[in-house]
N, C-alpha and C positions, 0 to 999 in steps of 0.2 A: 688345710685339713689334709690336701695331696702327700704332705712331708709327714703328718702324722702317720697316714694309712702306709706309706712307704715303711716307717720303722716299725710300723706294728708286724706288717709283713716280714720285714728280716728276724724282728726277732721271734716269731712265730716258727720261722725256718730253723734258726738256731736251736731253739728251746726243743721242737719235736725230736731233733735229732739228739738231746743231751750235749749240746754243743755250746751252751751259753756262757763263753767266755769270751775273755776281754782281746780282740785281733787287732791288727793294723792294715788299714786299707789295703798294703799292697800284698799281703800275704792272703787275705780275704780274696780278692779279686784272681790274684794266680791262682789260687784252688779253683776256682770256677772255671777258669780255662782249661783246665786238664782234661784230656780226652775222656769220655765215658767209657766205661767197659761194656764191650760187645753184649754182655749179659742182660746190662741196663737199657737196651734201645728197645723203643717200643714205636709202633704201627699204628696209626691210627687213621680211620677212613673218616676224611674232613665231611663226608654229607650225613654219617649215619653217628660220629661222636665215639664208635666202638672201636676196641683194638683187632686189629687183623694179625693173619700169620704170614703173609706176604707183602710185597710191596705193589703199591698201586700202580697202573700204568698212568701214562700222562693225560689221556683222554677218558673221560666217561662214555657211553653210548646213552643215547637218546633216541627214543622211538616215536613217532606217532599212534595211537593205540584208539582204534574205534569203540565206541560206548554208547552205541545205539542198537536195538533191534537183535538180532540174529547173533550179532558181534559177542554178545553176553551169553556165558562168561566168558573171560577174555584167559589167554594163557600165560603162566608164570608172572600176573603182576607183583604177587607175595615177593618176588626177587628183588623188588626195584628199590632202591636207597631211598628216591623222591618220586611220586607222582604229582602232576599238575593237572588241575581239572580246568579247561578253558572254555568260555561259550563261543558257539559258533552258531550259524545261520541257523534257522529254525528253531531258536528259543531251545535248542539242544547243547550238548559239551561233548567234549573230545580231550582224552587224556594224551600227557607225553610225560611218558616214563623215563626216569632214567636210573640207569644200572652202573654202578660203580663196582662193588666190594663183591659183588656175589653174581655170576653171568650164571643163566640158565642155558640149558640147549637148544632152545628156540622162542621164537618172540611173533605175537598176533595175538588178533587180527590186526595188520599194519593197516592204516588209513594215510589220507592227503593230508598238505602242509597249508600252512596258512603264515603270512608273514610276521605275525606275532607269535608266533611257536618258535620261528627261527631267531627272535629276539632273546626269547627265553634261553635255547641252546647256547647261544653267544657267550651268555654269560659264564657259562661252565666251561666252553670250548670243547664241546662235546663231539662226538661225532654222530650225525644223525642220519636215520635212519626212518624211509616212509614208503608209501605206496601212493601216488599221487600228489597234485598240487595245485590250489589255483594258479591264475596267470601271472598275479604280482608274486607269489611265491617262487616261482619257477623262475622269473626274471633276477628274484632276490637272492637265491640258491646260487645262480650260476655266475652271481660274482665271487665266488669263493669266500664268502665270511664266513664259512663252517664249512670242516670235510662233510661230505652227504653222500648217499648213497640211496637212490631212489627206482622203484621198478619200473617207472614212466621211462628210464633210460636201462635198466638192467633186469627186464621182466624175469628173463630164464632164470635167474637166483633165487626167486623166491618162487613157492609151490602153493598149491590152493588146497584147503582141506575139504574132506568130502563131509560133512556134519556141518556145514554153514553154508550159507547161499552167496553169492556174489552181491555186492562187493564187501562184504565182511569176514573172507575166507583166506585173505591174502597172508600167508606166516614165510619165514626165513627164518635158516639155521644158524644156532652160532659157528660151528666148523666152517659154514660157507663163508660168513661174514669174517670171520678171523683171518683166512686167507686173502680176503679183499684188503682187510686192513694193514696187513704184513705187506703186500704188494705195493699198495699205497706209501707205506711208510707214516701212516697217520698218526702212530704211536712215537715217533721219532719227532719230540716237541718238547720245549720248554713249558708248556701250559702249565698253569698253578690253577690248582681247585681249590675256590676258599673254603666254601662249606659254610657251617654255622658254627654260634658259640653254643655251649653245650654246659650242663648243671652238672660237670664234673671237674677233677683236680687237673685234666688235661683239656681245658676247653679249647685252647689252641693245637692241641694235637701234639704237646711238645714231647719230644724225646728224650729229653734231659732229666737226669731226675732233679737236679737242684730247681730248675726251670717249673716242672710238676708241682714241687713243694710251694714255691713262691705264688704258683698261681691257686693253689689249694688254700693257703694264707689268705690270699687276695680275697679270694670267695668267700672266704667264712667272715673276713671285716666287712663287705660289702652287704653281705646277710644279715649280720647281726646289726648293722646300722641301719638294715630297711631300706637302703638304696635301691634302688632300680628292681628288674624282674628276679634278682637273686632270690629273692625272699616271696614264695605263695602263700604266706600265714595268712596276708590280709585278702589275699585276690577271690573274687566272686566263685564260688561253684558254677561249674557249666559241665554236667555231665551226658547232658544229650542236648546236641548240635545239628539242627537240621540248615539247608540250603536248597531252595526251592526257585526252579527255572519255570518255566509254563508246561514244557515238554521233558523235565529232568528233576529228579527229586533224587536227594542224599539225606540220610542219616546216620550220625557217627555216636554210637552208647559206648560210655565209659565203662570198663569193668576195673574196680578198686583193685581185686586179686592180683590181676597181670600187668596194671598200669596200661592197658591199652584200650584204643578206640578200635569197635567193630562197625564196620560200614554196612548199613542197610542200604539198598534201591528201593523206592518206596515202600512198601511192606517186605521185601522179601532180602534174604540174607544175601550180600553181594560175596561171592566167593570165586576162587581161583579155580579155573576149570582142570587141570591137573593136580591138584592137590583135594578139590572138593570143599577146603577147609574156609572158612570167611576171611576177608582182606582184613587184617589189624594195621594199626600203625602206633607208635607213641605221642607224634604230636601233629596237630593240624594246625593249619597257617592258614587265615583269609586275608586276601590281599586285593582293596576294592580299586576296580579301574572304571574309567567311562568307555562305552564303545559307540562306535558310529557307523550306521550301514552303508556301506560302501556299493553297491551293484544291485541286479535287479533280481539276483539270487540270494540276496539277504546276508552276503558276505559281510564280516566286520573288519572294523581299525580299531586297532588299542596302541595305546600309546603306553609302552612300558616302562619309559624314564619319568612318566608323568607326576608319581609320588600318589600318596592317599592313605587312608585308613588300613588299619592293621590289627589283627586278633590272632592270639598265640592260646589254645585250647591244649594244656599238657597237666599232666596228675590229674586232671578234675576239676581244674581250675580255667580260668579265664584272663589274660592278661590285654590291655588294648593298647594300642601304639600305632606308629606310622612307617610308613615303607618309603625309600628314595633309591632313587638309583643314578649315577652320575654321569652314565652313556653306556652305550647298549654292548660296550666290550666290557664293562663292570658289573660288579655285583650288586645285587636286590640287597639291601641293608633294611633290617626290621627292629625299629629301638620302640621302648618303652615311653610311657607321657614324659617320663622324668631323663631321656635321653641315652638310656644306658641300653647296648644290643640285647637284645631277647634271647634267653638262653634255653633250649631246649631240652629235654630230656633225651637221653641217650638212644637211638633206636631211629626208625624209618619216620618219613613224615609226609604229609597229605597237604598239597599247597588248593586253596581253591581261589581262584583268580575269579572275583565277581564283578559282574557288571552292573548297570542301574536297572537292570531286568531282574535279577537275582535277589531274593529275601533272604537273611538268615536271623535265625532264631535258636536261643540257646535258652 
């Protein structure tokens, strides 16, 4: 079957270019190795699958963002490529926002760190910014597992806004943070950001014209054979998705015209404070985990390498599968029930990390 698919792929690539002629192997592979003209070079953001104008830095930025009470609405979340929502003590949630292709002027409100947040940051090799930490998270970060900047050590570089009450009022400006990053050389790195696979001809962000054509042909072959998550035709409809904790509740409603999911907080529209517009994303991933209470304050422990069930909500459909992760410096891989990696729609993604106290309905 594998040889048949490879044959079909090569046939499709040659036929698409009007080049279906007999060539010998030496000539074919020599042609592939020729330099690609600069005009054909395309840069893709691996976290969104979207084409961008400029080369990306080595590391994304990750922020621990408050998500309760006066913290909402938060600022500039609509710029984030990925937003993770994690359970925390008190049956509430906290956000971890990852920015890579679109950096806003400021970020906040910043809040404290938990060890399993750091576990997530490690898979992206991101620079981690927060205000506060648990004792365990403090010890963990001071092992230098990721570059980090915390207000508990550098409070003068953060500022307090006047329209929110403490502790929901801590912000930092990009101009300040950029100087700190440059001074520490945190972007002078060979870090590789893996990202997701997407339902486009550039599933791996290929910059070579031949590679893009082969990827497109392969995607079409798999889609037509009904293999894996390429084919959404038989997937179950899921246009309203609800995640419920005892003291946190969110719903995503799908808009078929835009192909996006708009987020609701209980019965209120979940907005970006700076735009006044609803937060929307192209994909929602649900990642099931098990949490354990650690201390008298109810702080949790979560194994971010344990694996578990997973759901992909995209284009108004749902695909079920599983997630796995080899180790804390590896990426989390989401696959469908046939073992093929999830293919997301190009765009921003919200990831719900659901423990046993969260219910999912769709």
